[in-house]
Wavefront OBJ file of the C-alpha trace (Angstrom):
o trace
v -3.731 -20.674 -26.122
v -6.215 -17.797 -25.675
v -8.566 -17.146 -28.565
v -8.765 -13.888 -30.456
v -12.423 -12.878 -30.072
v -14.796 -10.270 -31.425
v -17.717 -9.814 -29.022
v -21.112 -8.644 -30.306
v -23.882 -7.753 -27.859
v -25.964 -4.877 -26.550
v -28.189 -5.219 -23.423
v -27.560 -6.157 -19.785
v -28.079 -9.800 -20.737
v -24.834 -9.747 -22.760
v -22.569 -8.166 -20.149
v -21.773 -11.242 -17.988
v -20.587 -13.146 -21.067
v -18.253 -10.338 -22.145
v -16.854 -10.117 -18.629
v -16.435 -13.906 -18.402
v -14.474 -14.053 -21.672
v -11.997 -11.482 -20.411
v -11.690 -13.199 -17.022
v -11.028 -16.504 -18.817
v -7.953 -14.920 -20.418
v -9.178 -14.584 -23.998
v -8.150 -11.610 -26.127
v -11.278 -9.595 -26.955
v -9.970 -7.452 -29.807
v -13.166 -5.434 -30.376
v -16.736 -5.130 -29.158
v -19.634 -4.462 -31.508
v -22.795 -3.023 -29.994
v -25.826 -0.948 -30.972
v -25.205 2.814 -31.320
v -26.094 5.120 -28.404
v -29.831 5.803 -28.316
v -31.848 8.853 -27.345
v -33.023 8.623 -23.742
v -34.141 10.850 -20.905
v -37.520 12.456 -20.396
v -37.218 14.524 -23.570
v -35.181 12.032 -25.548
v -32.321 14.498 -25.898
v -29.565 12.525 -24.183
v -27.660 9.778 -26.005
v -27.187 6.715 -23.810
v -24.580 4.040 -24.444
v -25.649 0.390 -24.271
v -24.704 -1.658 -21.186
v -22.191 -3.602 -23.301
v -20.682 -0.341 -24.575
v -20.186 0.879 -21.000
v -18.647 -2.423 -19.864
v -16.301 -2.606 -22.863
v -15.003 0.884 -22.142
v -14.476 -0.079 -18.498
v -12.445 -3.055 -19.686
v -10.433 -0.919 -22.122
v -11.690 -2.688 -25.256
v -12.269 -0.926 -28.585
v -16.000 -0.339 -29.221
v -17.630 -0.207 -32.653
v -21.247 0.875 -33.190
v -22.189 0.453 -36.874
v -25.844 0.841 -37.825
v -25.450 -1.972 -40.360
v -22.928 -4.659 -41.284
v -23.958 -4.926 -44.916
v -21.576 -2.336 -46.384
v -18.218 -3.295 -47.859
v -16.293 -0.937 -45.576
v -17.778 -2.403 -42.387
v -17.205 -5.957 -43.579
v -13.590 -5.219 -44.487
v -13.029 -3.600 -41.074
v -14.473 -6.685 -39.377
v -12.329 -9.075 -41.429
v -9.234 -7.025 -40.632
v -9.582 -7.962 -36.956
v -8.454 -11.517 -37.879
v -10.612 -13.049 -35.159
v -10.542 -16.726 -34.302
v -14.156 -16.569 -33.097
v -17.023 -14.093 -32.898
v -19.216 -14.422 -29.801
v -22.729 -13.020 -30.241
v -25.219 -12.490 -27.390
v -28.336 -10.390 -28.037
v -26.555 -8.076 -30.480
v -29.603 -6.841 -32.389
v -28.257 -6.842 -35.961
v -28.397 -9.640 -38.510
v -24.973 -10.891 -39.560
v -24.551 -11.201 -43.347
v -22.549 -14.111 -44.722
v -19.230 -12.184 -45.120
v -19.330 -11.475 -41.360
v -20.332 -15.038 -40.477
v -17.510 -16.401 -42.613
v -14.776 -14.048 -41.394
v -13.719 -15.578 -38.031
v -11.410 -18.542 -38.499
v -13.527 -20.870 -36.319
v -16.948 -19.297 -36.885
v -19.514 -17.246 -34.983
v -21.128 -18.637 -31.823
v -24.367 -17.326 -30.365
v -25.688 -17.575 -26.806
v -29.470 -18.010 -27.148
v -31.949 -18.122 -24.259
v -34.285 -20.948 -25.266
v -34.483 -24.688 -25.782
v -33.974 -24.544 -29.535
v -35.710 -25.069 -31.890
v -38.437 -23.788 -29.554
v -38.544 -19.985 -29.381
v -36.242 -18.871 -32.117
v -36.241 -15.097 -32.411
v -36.434 -11.894 -30.395
v -38.324 -12.597 -27.153
v -37.688 -16.198 -26.051
v -37.688 -15.519 -22.302
v -41.038 -13.709 -22.282
v -42.697 -16.173 -24.654
v -41.615 -19.209 -22.634
v -43.320 -17.843 -19.507
v -46.368 -16.502 -21.344
v -46.998 -19.901 -22.932
v -46.607 -21.804 -19.674
v -43.406 -23.727 -20.472
v -42.147 -25.738 -17.499
v -38.511 -25.247 -18.495
v -36.293 -23.435 -20.941
v -32.555 -23.538 -21.637
v -29.452 -21.585 -22.460
v -27.823 -22.806 -25.665
v -24.581 -22.151 -27.514
v -25.173 -22.394 -31.256
v -22.854 -22.025 -34.234
v -24.441 -19.346 -36.362
v -25.591 -19.578 -39.952
v -27.700 -17.238 -42.079
v -31.069 -18.580 -40.884
v -32.756 -17.119 -37.790
v -31.374 -19.190 -34.868
v -31.183 -22.278 -37.066
v -27.556 -23.289 -36.539
v -26.272 -26.496 -34.938
v -26.101 -26.587 -31.136
v -22.795 -26.981 -29.337
v -23.874 -26.898 -25.679
v -27.042 -26.443 -23.674
v -28.115 -26.089 -20.065
v -31.726 -26.648 -19.002
v -33.310 -24.132 -16.603
v -36.662 -24.763 -14.844
v -39.324 -22.054 -14.953
v -40.692 -21.934 -11.421
v -44.433 -21.312 -10.895
v -44.118 -17.704 -9.676
v -41.033 -16.721 -11.714
v -41.034 -13.429 -13.631
v -39.275 -12.766 -16.911
v -36.783 -10.590 -15.035
v -35.857 -13.409 -12.690
v -35.532 -15.920 -15.533
v -33.477 -13.380 -17.505
v -30.959 -13.098 -14.657
v -30.683 -16.871 -14.244
v -30.146 -17.434 -17.956
v -27.634 -14.638 -18.472
v -25.274 -16.110 -15.869
v -25.791 -19.620 -17.248
v -24.980 -18.245 -20.707
v -21.731 -16.674 -19.538
v -20.564 -19.913 -17.911
v -21.610 -22.012 -20.884
v -19.871 -19.782 -23.444
v -16.590 -20.064 -21.521
v -16.994 -23.853 -21.527
v -17.706 -23.858 -25.271
v -14.625 -21.772 -26.057
v -12.467 -24.047 -23.917
v -13.740 -26.989 -25.964
v -12.972 -25.097 -29.177
v -9.414 -24.476 -27.948
v -9.056 -28.171 -27.113
v -10.554 -29.265 -30.422
v -13.265 -31.256 -28.650
v -16.394 -29.172 -29.406
v -19.103 -31.161 -31.176
v -22.139 -29.757 -33.004
v -25.586 -31.321 -33.279
v -28.169 -30.150 -35.827
v -31.429 -28.845 -34.386
v -34.477 -31.134 -34.703
v -36.764 -30.395 -37.616
v -39.833 -30.655 -35.401
v -40.979 -28.376 -32.573
v -39.961 -25.096 -34.195
v -41.665 -22.011 -32.709
v -40.879 -18.314 -33.116
v -40.632 -15.808 -30.270
v -41.853 -12.708 -32.036
v -41.067 -9.310 -30.535
v -43.515 -8.179 -27.828
v -46.165 -5.899 -29.303
v -47.579 -3.015 -27.256
v -51.087 -4.368 -27.800
v -50.132 -7.511 -25.848
v -49.256 -5.609 -22.705
v -52.784 -4.543 -21.719
v -54.433 -7.190 -19.553
v -57.739 -8.666 -20.704
v -59.488 -9.752 -17.509
v -61.936 -11.909 -19.487
v -59.112 -14.407 -20.149
v -58.613 -17.419 -17.842
v -56.663 -16.701 -14.664
v -53.708 -18.900 -15.658
v -53.255 -16.941 -18.884
v -53.533 -13.589 -17.115
v -50.971 -14.664 -14.501
v -48.518 -15.853 -17.168
v -48.959 -12.606 -19.106
v -48.197 -10.506 -16.012
v -45.116 -12.528 -15.035
v -43.912 -12.882 -18.634
v -43.884 -9.116 -19.152
v -42.367 -8.187 -15.773
v -40.503 -5.942 -15.292
v -40.279 -4.824 -18.922
v -42.265 -3.756 -20.858
v -44.801 -4.485 -18.092
v -48.410 -5.654 -18.261
v -50.944 -3.002 -17.313
v -54.577 -2.155 -16.697
v -56.504 0.914 -15.595
v -58.069 1.749 -12.225
v -60.336 4.514 -10.997
v -58.443 6.126 -8.095
v -59.817 9.226 -6.374
v -62.093 9.890 -9.317
v -59.318 9.700 -11.918
v -58.402 6.920 -14.329
v -54.844 5.774 -13.674
v -52.660 3.328 -15.520
v -51.447 0.564 -13.226
v -48.391 -1.555 -14.039
v -48.703 -5.159 -12.859
v -45.388 -6.687 -11.784
v -46.129 -9.906 -9.936
v -49.131 -12.196 -9.472
v -50.288 -15.685 -8.492
v -53.344 -17.705 -9.479
v -55.934 -17.564 -6.666
v -59.363 -18.876 -5.716
v -62.390 -16.723 -6.484
v -64.869 -15.738 -9.152
v -66.839 -12.719 -10.250
v -67.191 -10.198 -13.051
v -63.859 -9.965 -14.942
v -61.736 -7.212 -13.441
v -63.644 -7.041 -10.141
v -61.613 -6.768 -6.943
v -62.750 -9.636 -4.728
v -61.058 -8.958 -1.374
v -58.628 -6.853 0.585
v -55.624 -8.709 -0.832
v -56.106 -7.435 -4.403
v -57.510 -10.685 -5.751
v -59.064 -9.902 -9.147
v -61.685 -11.972 -10.963
v -60.861 -13.277 -14.444
v -62.925 -14.984 -17.132
v -62.191 -18.244 -15.320
v -60.901 -18.111 -11.729
v -58.909 -15.228 -10.304
v -55.401 -13.865 -9.808
v -53.980 -12.169 -6.754
v -51.837 -9.185 -7.643
v -48.725 -9.295 -5.460
v -46.835 -6.225 -6.677
v -48.043 -3.231 -8.687
v -46.804 0.214 -9.678
v -48.765 3.428 -10.145
v -47.698 5.801 -12.927
v -44.676 7.767 -11.762
v -44.464 5.760 -8.542
v -42.359 2.925 -7.195
v -43.289 -0.775 -7.080
v -45.590 -1.502 -4.152
v -46.852 -4.599 -2.392
v -50.586 -5.057 -2.985
v -51.594 -4.227 0.591
v -49.558 -1.018 0.557
v -51.051 -0.029 -2.808
v -54.602 -0.629 -1.585
v -53.964 1.483 1.487
v -53.036 4.478 -0.651
v -55.452 3.931 -3.541
v -58.408 3.155 -1.254
v -59.828 0.523 -3.618
v -62.301 -1.891 -2.025
v -63.984 -5.178 -2.968
v -66.454 -4.525 -5.759
v -64.306 -1.885 -7.482
v -63.089 -2.910 -10.937
v -59.846 -2.838 -12.855
v -60.415 -2.215 -16.561
l 1 2 3 4 5 6 7 8 9 10 11 12 13 14 15 16 17 18 19 20 21 22 23 24 25 26 27 28 29 30 31 32 33 34 35 36 37 38 39 40 41 42 43 44 45 46 47 48 49 50 51 52 53 54 55 56 57 58 59 60 61 62 63 64 65 66 67 68 69 70 71 72 73 74 75 76 77 78 79 80 81 82 83 84 85 86 87 88 89 90 91 92 93 94 95 96 97 98 99 100 101 102 103 104 105 106 107 108 109 110 111 112 113 114 115 116 117 118 119 120 121 122 123 124 125 126 127 128 129 130 131 132 133 134 135 136 137 138 139 140 141 142 143 144 145 146 147 148 149 150 151 152 153 154 155 156 157 158 159 160 161 162 163 164 165 166 167 168 169 170 171 172 173 174 175 176 177 178 179 180 181 182 183 184 185 186 187 188 189 190 191 192 193 194 195 196 197 198 199 200 201 202 203 204 205 206 207 208 209 210 211 212 213 214 215 216 217 218 219 220 221 222 223 224 225 226 227 228 229 230 231 232 233 234 235 236 237 238 239 240 241 242 243 244 245 246 247 248 249 250 251 252 253 254 255 256 257 258 259 260 261 262 263 264 265 266 267 268 269 270 271 272 273 274 275 276 277 278 279 280 281 282 283 284 285 286 287 288 289 290 291 292 293 294 295 296 297 298 299 300 301 302 303 304 305 306 307 308 309 310 311
């Protein structure tokens, strides 16, 4: 028998799960998502979240409360009489009256190998710290931050040249498939829950703007992981002198390479850049206001040569 579901999510990452629940035949009675945000060059246009847009396409009621702590919002949520709430990157903490309202509980799709990388930025942190693998996990929610027991998990390797964007796309599809499997097990009464280990807990704090500027004095492996872990958003960056002007350069893809020199120095015609230890070769970059470019194409236009420095 199909479950009566409230779906709670906001970004692109959440959309495949919402779509998969509907395709699996479940009754999604309402979608909760973050309110429309100011966007556009002047910040004057209100833009709906990707989940908001998809829910409207599917003909599902959309709710956009700024908080779930008020009595009125909690009563409105309880009145939906949901069997389950499915939460994927929603962006609001769920107070206990919300967690307790669905008959079978609230289940979260989280993109890490819990208890490693609880919190806001697990995909970026896994790459930035050099993890060889991560996972998609389905967890029954409780009041702690990503502390609930795990119902299902699927391991995903982090390949040597993988960016956060590529890992994001792999995990979001794995999460959609896994959530459908978890709900089928709930329907069948066969879902089991395992408490998270007490050891190995790490927190994936939100990416700070100060972390996005590349420090070329760091070892090459760390620089490479920082570039890939922040690509495509928010994007690692440095500055370059181009035609006598200082430009901000977004770094989208890199590999560790052979070479040495003063940190930030361009070593060859392939945009290999010296680091504190070793070097990285920049594979794809983006000038301010421009489109992503392969390194060779960028060098052709920027006219940077070996010996020039990125700062």
